[in-house]
BAFI-3210 file (N, C-alpha, C; in Angstrom, 3 decimals, decimal comma, padded with zeros to 6 digits):
// residues 84
n [1|2|3|4|5|6|7|8|9|10|11|12|13|14|15|16|17|18|19|20|21|22|23|24|25|26|27|28|29|30|31|32|33|34|35|36|37|38|39|40|41|42|43|44|45|46|47|48|49|50|51|52|53|54|55|56|57|58|59|60|61|62|63|64|65|66|67|68|69|70|71|72|73|74|75|76|77|78|79|80|81|82|83|84]
n.u [000,770|000,586|001,359|000,954|002,568|003,114|005,814|007,159|009,704|010,058|011,126|013,955|015,435|017,797|019,842|018,211|015,928|013,648|011,692|011,162|007,782|005,135|002,598|000,362|-001,388|-002,436|-003,919|-003,546|-006,182|-007,281|-005,764|-006,585|-009,239|-009,022|-006,846|-005,594|-005,496|-003,124|-001,149|-002,220|-002,126|000,390|001,411|000,089|001,497|004,131|003,926|003,237|005,122|006,167|007,780|010,943|011,363|009,339|007,923|006,347|006,558|006,647|005,476|005,916|004,250|003,536|000,046|-000,816|000,508|-000,069|-002,891|-002,545|-001,858|-003,986|-006,140|-005,419|-004,433|-006,189|-004,719|-004,857|-004,435|-002,373|-003,085|-002,832|-004,746|-004,327|-004,662|-005,091]
n.v [-001,229|002,259|005,303|008,742|011,530|014,863|016,331|018,929|021,319|023,859|027,280|027,935|029,767|028,856|025,754|023,114|023,930|023,170|020,255|017,805|018,055|016,049|016,988|016,639|014,026|011,088|008,258|005,658|004,933|007,409|008,990|008,188|009,006|011,671|013,238|015,714|017,205|016,699|018,033|020,714|021,464|021,262|023,200|025,607|025,303|025,734|028,490|029,733|030,493|029,893|027,704|026,329|024,086|022,149|018,791|016,084|012,905|009,574|006,491|003,318|000,565|-003,154|-004,100|-006,122|-005,667|-003,281|-003,737|-005,521|-003,988|-002,347|-004,401|-006,369|-009,624|-011,798|-014,195|-017,284|-018,341|-020,796|-023,112|-024,950|-027,069|-027,191|-029,225|-028,053]
n.w [000,069|-000,920|000,548|000,368|001,136|002,496|003,388|005,386|006,292|008,551|008,340|009,945|012,620|013,860|013,308|013,403|014,869|014,541|013,757|010,860|009,708|009,125|006,876|005,278|004,037|001,802|000,718|-001,789|-002,829|-002,308|-003,943|-006,371|-006,432|-006,224|-007,808|-007,772|-005,375|-003,499|-004,892|-005,047|-002,210|-001,546|-003,474|-001,797|000,579|-000,164|-001,190|001,146|002,682|005,129|005,484|004,516|002,929|001,047|000,287|-001,627|-000,598|-001,258|000,415|001,143|002,421|003,299|003,030|004,425|006,700|008,005|008,408|010,183|012,569|012,733|013,412|015,562|016,261|017,968|019,991|021,641|024,927|026,124|028,724|031,609|033,729|036,883|039,976|043,144]
ca.u [000,020|001,307|000,869|001,623|003,221|003,689|006,851|007,683|010,791|009,951|012,341|014,532|016,470|019,030|019,828|017,576|015,181|012,235|011,822|010,382|006,551|004,007|001,659|-000,980|-001,401|-003,506|-003,523|-003,453|-007,163|-007,671|-005,414|-007,393|-010,492|-008,684|-005,297|-004,634|-005,372|-001,898|-000,439|-002,601|-001,961|002,138|001,516|-000,046|002,585|005,272|003,379|002,783|006,315|006,387|008,503|012,085|011,317|008,091|008,057|005,742|007,357|005,932|005,850|005,091|004,051|002,622|-001,276|-001,122|001,327|-001,152|-003,893|-002,032|-001,787|-005,380|-007,072|-004,595|-004,907|-006,410|-004,214|-005,036|-003,037|-002,343|-003,058|-003,085|-005,494|-003,622|-005,220|-004,341]
ca.v [000,126|003,388|006,416|010,152|012,426|016,302|016,806|020,235|021,738|025,144|028,085|027,910|030,803|028,178|024,625|021,942|024,408|022,590|018,988|017,594|017,632|015,609|018,249|016,106|012,628|010,388|006,733|005,109|005,420|008,868|009,742|007,912|009,944|013,428|013,182|016,969|017,741|016,945|018,997|021,958|021,540|021,497|024,672|026,586|025,622|026,700|029,956|030,342|031,356|029,402|026,385|026,043|023,027|020,948|017,772|014,951|011,769|008,320|005,790|001,869|-000,563|-003,862|-003,860|-006,969|-005,379|-002,251|-004,480|-006,441|-003,218|-002,093|-005,584|-007,239|-011,023|-012,437|-015,233|-018,206|-018,428|-021,974|-023,487|-026,288|-027,028|-027,742|-029,477|-027,887]
ca.w [000,120|-000,814|001,150|000,008|002,563|002,012|004,441|005,325|007,126|008,716|008,329|011,062|013,211|014,152|012,828|014,378|015,796|014,203|012,890|009,836|009,714|008,216|006,845|004,619|003,416|001,026|000,276|-003,139|-003,017|-002,142|-004,985|-007,364|-006,284|-006,137|-007,898|-007,975|-003,972|-002,783|-005,336|-004,570|-000,956|-001,945|-003,524|-000,782|001,597|-000,915|-001,309|002,302|003,273|006,367|005,207|003,772|001,917|001,231|-000,883|-001,608|-000,365|-001,164|001,451|000,854|003,416|003,149|003,472|005,655|007,992|008,398|008,869|011,618|013,502|013,002|013,774|016,120|016,141|019,616|020,470|022,698|025,822|026,397|030,361|032,276|034,910|038,175|041,331|044,529]
c.u [001,129|000,472|001,523|001,561|003,640|004,418|007,306|008,608|010,311|011,037|012,789|015,568|017,760|019,002|019,406|016,481|013,687|012,575|011,027|008,900|005,890|002,723|000,353|-000,679|-002,371|-002,763|-003,900|-005,009|-007,729|-006,984|-006,238|-008,894|-010,392|-007,259|-004,747|-004,941|-004,136|-001,008|-000,930|-002,352|-000,367|002,226|001,083|001,210|003,854|004,639|003,415|004,038|006,754|007,523|009,773|012,098|009,884|008,211|006,981|006,454|006,323|006,415|005,071|005,284|003,178|001,199|-001,373|-000,606|000,416|-002,230|-003,903|-002,235|-003,168|-006,319|-005,744|-005,079|-004,945|-005,887|-004,439|-003,867|-003,182|-002,305|-003,322|-003,549|-004,590|-004,297|-004,588|-004,606]
c.v [001,247|004,460|007,684|010,967|013,663|016,287|018,045|020,393|023,438|025,985|028,130|029,205|030,091|026,777|023,817|022,407|023,723|021,098|018,793|017,655|017,172|016,455|017,542|014,789|012,075|009,068|006,675|005,352|006,674|009,544|009,488|008,763|011,415|013,703|014,785|017,564|017,837|017,979|020,660|022,208|021,977|022,884|025,769|026,251|026,051|028,128|030,643|031,077|030,795|027,997|026,740|025,159|022,386|020,079|016,490|013,738|010,570|007,090|004,233|001,147|-001,759|-003,850|-004,872|-006,481|-004,269|-002,712|-005,253|-005,286|-002,669|-003,068|-006,491|-008,886|-011,293|-013,701|-016,130|-018,317|-019,804|-022,200|-024,865|-026,143|-027,841|-028,031|-029,064|-028,554]
c.w [-000,110|-000,249|000,648|000,719|001,965|003,360|004,263|006,606|007,311|008,595|009,729|011,545|013,462|013,678|013,838|015,461|015,677|013,554|011,803|010,257|008,621|007,868|006,171|004,162|002,902|000,583|-001,004|-003,743|-003,081|-003,516|-006,181|-007,530|-006,488|-006,274|-007,682|-006,381|-003,546|-003,488|-005,317|-003,296|-000,976|-002,326|-002,834|000,250|001,020|-000,607|000,320|003,117|004,689|006,364|004,216|002,740|002,165|-000,201|-000,595|-001,640|-000,238|-000,673|001,211|002,094|002,942|003,769|004,525|006,976|008,624|008,905|010,186|012,976|013,937|013,428|014,499|016,484|017,697|019,554|021,799|023,790|026,347|028,188|030,582|033,481|036,002|039,279|042,313|045,626]
res [m|k|t|y|v|i|y|g|q|r|k|c|r|y|p|g|e|y|s|l|e|a|l|d|c|m|s|e|a|d|i|d|g|n|p|e|y|l|e|q|k|l|a|e|y|q|a|g|g|e|f|d|r|v|a|i|v|t|l|s|a|p|e|a|d|i|r|a|v|l|y|p|e|q|k|a|i|p|a|t|v|v|d|g]
***
């Protein structure tokens, strides 16, 4: 699964003042439905003057791994009956 993220680096008064920021994101399905959205947001961030740099970065992760986080598997815990 691909995720498209706009990352930005705010203008700093000294090196390291601000860390990178994830400003906006879309999934593959979102891009298919509204392909111009991220490009429009990127242009807004570039024109706003707050950021030294902004860019769209494509991240890829297996969908199964994402689903495993969203829907963790409930595993049985083995136990033995002990007579006391």
